[in-house]
C-alpha positions as CSV (number, residue, x, y, z in Angstrom):
1,X,83.7,134.6,112.7
2,X,84.5,132.9,109.4
3,X,82.6,135.9,106.8
4,X,83.9,139.1,107.2
5,X,83.0,142.8,105.8
6,X,85.1,145.4,104.9
7,X,84.9,148.9,103.8
8,X,88.2,150.3,102.8
9,X,88.3,154.2,103.7
10,X,90.6,154.7,100.2
11,X,87.7,152.7,98.2
12,X,84.7,154.9,98.8
13,X,81.5,153.0,97.7
14,X,83.2,149.8,98.0
15,X,82.2,147.0,99.9
16,X,84.3,143.6,100.5
17,X,82.7,140.0,101.5
18,X,85.7,137.2,102.3
19,X,85.1,133.8,103.3
20,X,87.0,132.8,105.5
21,X,87.6,129.2,106.9
22,X,90.8,128.2,105.1
23,X,91.5,125.1,107.7
24,X,88.3,123.6,106.2
25,X,89.2,125.1,102.5
26,X,86.6,128.0,102.5
27,X,83.8,125.4,103.3
28,X,79.8,126.6,104.6
29,X,78.5,126.1,107.6
30,X,75.0,126.8,108.1
31,X,76.0,129.7,110.5
32,X,78.6,131.0,107.4
33,X,75.5,130.9,105.1
34,X,73.8,132.8,107.2
35,X,76.1,135.4,108.1
36,X,76.8,135.3,104.3
37,X,73.3,136.3,103.9
38,X,72.6,139.1,106.1
39,X,76.3,140.7,104.7
40,X,74.7,140.6,101.4
41,X,71.1,142.1,102.8
42,X,72.2,144.9,105.0
43,X,74.9,146.1,101.8
44,X,71.8,146.2,99.5
45,X,69.9,148.7,101.3
46,X,73.0,150.9,102.0
47,X,72.9,153.2,99.6
48,X,76.5,154.2,100.3
49,X,77.3,150.8,98.9
50,X,77.9,151.3,94.9
51,X,80.2,147.8,94.3
52,X,80.7,144.7,95.9
53,X,83.9,142.2,96.0
54,X,83.6,138.5,97.1
55,X,86.3,136.7,97.9
56,X,87.8,134.3,100.0
57,X,91.3,134.0,102.0
58,X,94.0,131.7,100.9
59,X,95.2,130.1,97.5
60,X,93.4,126.7,97.3
61,X,90.0,127.1,97.3
62,X,87.4,130.1,97.4
63,X,84.7,127.6,98.6
64,X,84.3,123.8,98.4
65,X,80.9,124.2,99.1
66,X,78.9,122.9,101.5
67,X,80.7,121.6,104.8
68,X,79.7,117.8,104.4
69,X,79.8,117.5,108.3
70,X,76.3,120.2,108.7
71,X,75.2,119.0,105.3
72,X,72.1,118.2,107.4
73,X,71.7,121.2,108.9
74,X,71.6,123.0,105.3
75,X,69.6,120.9,103.5
76,X,67.3,121.1,105.9
77,X,66.7,125.1,106.2
78,X,63.0,126.2,105.6
79,X,63.5,127.1,101.9
80,X,60.7,129.5,101.9
81,X,63.0,132.3,104.2
82,X,64.5,134.6,101.7
83,X,66.2,136.2,103.6
84,X,68.2,133.3,104.2
85,X,69.2,132.3,100.7
86,X,72.9,134.1,99.9
87,X,72.2,133.7,96.5
88,X,68.6,135.4,96.6
89,X,70.2,138.5,98.3
90,X,72.9,138.5,96.1
91,X,70.7,139.1,93.3
92,X,68.8,141.3,95.0
93,X,71.6,144.1,95.1
94,X,71.0,147.1,93.2
95,X,74.9,147.2,92.4
96,X,77.1,144.8,90.7
97,X,79.4,142.2,92.5
98,X,82.6,141.1,91.2
99,X,83.7,137.6,92.1
100,X,87.3,137.3,92.5
101,X,87.8,133.1,92.6
102,X,91.1,132.3,94.2
103,X,91.2,128.6,93.7
104,X,88.4,125.6,93.3
105,X,84.6,126.2,93.4
106,X,82.7,123.3,93.9
107,X,78.8,123.2,93.8
108,X,77.5,125.6,96.3
109,X,80.7,127.9,95.7
110,X,80.9,127.4,92.1
111,X,77.1,128.9,92.6
112,X,78.3,131.8,94.8
113,X,80.6,132.6,91.7
114,X,77.4,132.6,89.7
115,X,76.1,134.8,91.6
116,X,78.5,137.3,90.7
117,X,78.4,139.5,88.0
118,X,81.6,139.7,86.9
119,X,84.1,136.9,87.7
120,X,88.1,137.2,87.8
121,X,90.0,133.8,88.2
122,X,93.2,133.0,89.4
123,X,95.3,130.6,87.2
124,X,94.7,128.2,90.2
125,X,90.8,128.6,90.2
126,X,88.8,125.7,88.4
127,X,84.6,125.4,88.9
128,X,83.0,121.9,89.6
129,X,79.5,120.4,89.8
130,X,79.3,116.9,91.8
131,X,75.2,117.3,92.3
132,X,74.8,114.3,90.1
133,X,77.4,112.4,91.3
134,X,75.8,112.7,94.8
135,X,72.4,112.2,93.3
136,X,70.9,115.5,94.2
137,X,70.1,118.8,92.4
138,X,71.5,122.2,93.1
139,X,69.2,124.7,94.8
140,X,70.8,128.2,94.0
141,X,70.4,128.1,90.7
142,X,73.0,126.4,88.9
143,X,71.2,124.2,86.5
144,X,69.9,127.6,85.1
145,X,72.7,129.7,85.4
146,X,75.6,127.7,84.1
147,X,73.5,126.9,80.9
148,X,72.2,130.5,80.0
149,X,76.5,131.8,80.3
150,X,78.3,128.8,78.6
151,X,76.0,127.4,76.2
152,X,73.8,123.6,76.6
153,X,76.3,121.8,75.4
154,X,79.2,122.4,78.0
155,X,77.1,122.9,80.6
156,X,75.8,119.3,80.5
157,X,79.5,118.4,79.6
158,X,80.2,120.0,83.4
159,X,77.3,119.2,85.4
160,X,76.6,115.4,84.0
161,X,79.9,114.0,84.1
162,X,81.0,116.3,87.6
163,X,84.6,117.1,85.6
164,X,86.3,120.8,86.8
165,X,85.8,123.6,84.3
166,X,89.7,125.1,84.6
167,X,90.0,128.9,84.6
168,X,91.3,129.3,81.0
169,X,88.0,126.8,80.3
170,X,86.0,129.3,81.9
171,X,87.7,131.9,80.3
172,X,87.3,130.8,77.1
173,X,83.5,129.8,77.3
174,X,82.7,133.3,79.1
175,X,82.2,132.2,82.5
176,X,84.7,134.4,83.4
177,X,86.1,138.0,82.5
178,X,89.8,137.4,83.1
179,X,92.5,135.5,84.5
180,X,94.3,137.1,86.9
181,X,98.5,135.5,88.2
182,X,100.0,136.8,91.0
183,X,103.7,137.2,91.1
184,X,104.5,134.0,92.6
185,X,102.8,132.4,89.3
186,X,105.9,133.0,87.1
187,X,105.0,135.9,86.1
188,X,106.6,139.6,87.5
189,X,103.2,141.6,87.3
190,X,99.8,141.3,87.2
191,X,98.7,139.6,84.2
192,X,95.2,140.7,83.0
193,X,93.2,140.1,79.8
194,X,93.9,142.6,77.7
195,X,90.6,143.6,76.6
196,X,89.8,144.2,80.4
197,X,93.6,146.0,81.1
198,X,92.1,148.3,78.3
199,X,88.7,149.1,79.4
200,X,90.4,149.9,83.0
201,X,93.2,152.4,81.8
202,X,91.1,153.9,79.3
203,X,89.5,157.1,79.4
204,X,86.9,156.4,77.2
205,X,83.9,155.8,79.9
206,X,85.3,157.5,82.0
207,X,85.4,160.6,80.7
208,X,81.8,160.4,79.3
209,X,80.5,159.7,82.8
210,X,82.2,161.6,84.4
211,X,80.6,164.4,81.2
212,X,77.3,163.4,82.2
213,X,77.6,164.3,85.9
214,X,78.7,160.5,87.1
215,X,79.4,160.8,90.7
216,X,82.7,161.2,91.8
217,X,84.1,158.8,94.1
218,X,87.2,160.6,95.0
219,X,89.7,157.2,95.9
220,X,93.2,157.8,97.4
221,X,94.4,154.6,96.4
222,X,96.4,153.8,93.8
223,X,95.5,151.1,91.0
224,X,95.4,147.3,92.1
225,X,97.0,148.4,95.2
226,X,95.0,146.4,98.5
227,X,94.1,148.9,101.4
228,X,95.8,148.0,104.8
229,X,92.2,146.8,106.7
230,X,91.7,144.1,103.9
231,X,93.2,140.7,105.8
232,X,96.7,139.6,104.8
233,X,96.2,136.0,103.1
234,X,94.6,137.2,100.2
235,X,95.3,136.7,96.2
236,X,96.5,140.0,95.9
237,X,96.9,140.6,92.2
238,X,93.2,139.1,92.1
239,X,91.6,141.1,94.4
240,X,93.7,144.6,93.3
241,X,92.1,144.3,90.1
242,X,88.8,143.2,91.7
243,X,88.8,146.4,93.6
244,X,89.9,148.2,90.6
245,X,86.9,147.2,88.6
246,X,84.7,147.7,91.6
247,X,85.8,151.5,91.9
248,X,85.4,151.8,88.4
249,X,81.9,150.8,88.4
250,X,81.3,152.8,92.2
251,X,82.3,155.7,90.0
252,X,79.8,155.5,87.8
253,X,76.0,157.0,88.9
254,X,74.4,154.3,91.5
255,X,70.7,154.8,89.8
256,X,72.1,154.4,86.3
257,X,74.0,151.1,87.1
258,X,71.2,150.0,89.2
259,X,68.5,150.5,86.5
260,X,70.6,148.8,84.0
261,X,71.8,145.4,86.0
262,X,67.8,145.1,86.9
263,X,67.0,145.0,83.0
264,X,69.3,142.5,82.9
265,X,68.8,140.3,85.3
266,X,64.9,140.4,84.9
267,X,65.3,139.7,81.3
268,X,67.2,135.5,82.1
269,X,63.5,135.3,83.6
270,X,61.4,135.6,80.0
271,X,62.0,135.0,76.5
272,X,64.1,137.3,74.5
273,X,60.8,139.0,73.1
274,X,59.4,139.9,76.2
275,X,62.8,141.3,78.0
276,X,63.2,143.3,75.1
277,X,59.7,144.8,75.3
278,X,60.2,145.3,79.0
279,X,63.4,146.8,78.6
280,X,62.1,149.0,75.9
281,X,58.8,150.3,78.1
282,X,61.4,150.9,80.9
283,X,63.9,153.4,79.0
284,X,60.8,155.2,77.5
285,X,59.7,155.8,81.1
286,X,63.0,157.1,82.1
287,X,63.4,158.8,79.4
288,X,60.5,160.9,79.8
289,X,61.2,161.7,83.3
290,X,64.7,162.6,82.5
291,X,64.8,166.6,83.7
292,X,66.3,169.1,81.1
293,X,69.6,169.4,82.9
294,X,70.3,165.8,81.5
295,X,70.4,166.6,78.1
296,X,72.7,170.4,78.4
297,X,75.2,168.5,80.4
298,X,75.1,165.9,77.4
299,X,75.3,169.2,74.9
300,X,78.0,170.4,76.6
301,X,79.7,166.7,76.5
302,X,79.4,166.8,72.6
303,X,80.8,170.4,73.2
304,X,77.7,171.7,71.6
305,X,76.0,175.1,72.8
306,X,72.3,175.4,73.0
307,X,70.3,176.3,70.1
308,X,69.3,180.1,70.5
309,X,65.8,180.3,70.9
310,X,63.4,181.8,68.2
């Protein structure tokens, strides 16, 4: 089996999906593709899952794309079977997916990374689209998502020249949220972008969430720690930080995170004006359904006492 799903006991609400085919630099066969789709299909209907991490074993590759020896079977799959479409299944997940890109991500690997909601990368990571060099089109949204994330000109340079986008360049153009070094990358400890480090260490988000009744996912894990039940051949600092992000998300109210992710995702498919109007419609629909207890908890969080009734 080249795809594994883990539910670490020390991280309630967090699932970890691992691509594990290091001998083929994590190239994806049809069997792996179906396994990945099933993994996320099962996770998205599991209400105990609040966040997921997608990563791969080894240091060389996140995924080098479709296994060329199995390309014909993959390309001849029935595109109408959305249950077997891994990116579609990831997009349907109500919880955020954190991608921990441990090495090169080429073509299908690049598209799996783009299907994640947050991207963390090793300094060894790079992103490459060689579809144009093969004279074929991507089928998991690369041509549509990449320009929306990095801008049209960067996307054209990346895809039309088949040139790799380094981790540093990917961070600079907004594709990657943070670069995480390993201990053997000439760094003595985790080196995470300051913004991400401050967000993870700061108490403002957690304090506000707790005061407003966020679900408390009591974790027995220390920050950055890799649970013992995960595979050993992982980029440990990278995955550790990804788990930190997942744990933070898992501590927030599931419905709130899911609703916000959905409106952000749906907004990408329409114009700004349409998306803005839909955001407002959904927001006020939600506001009208809020119970008095919600507003009471907000007043308590602000240190206010209920107004005296006249």
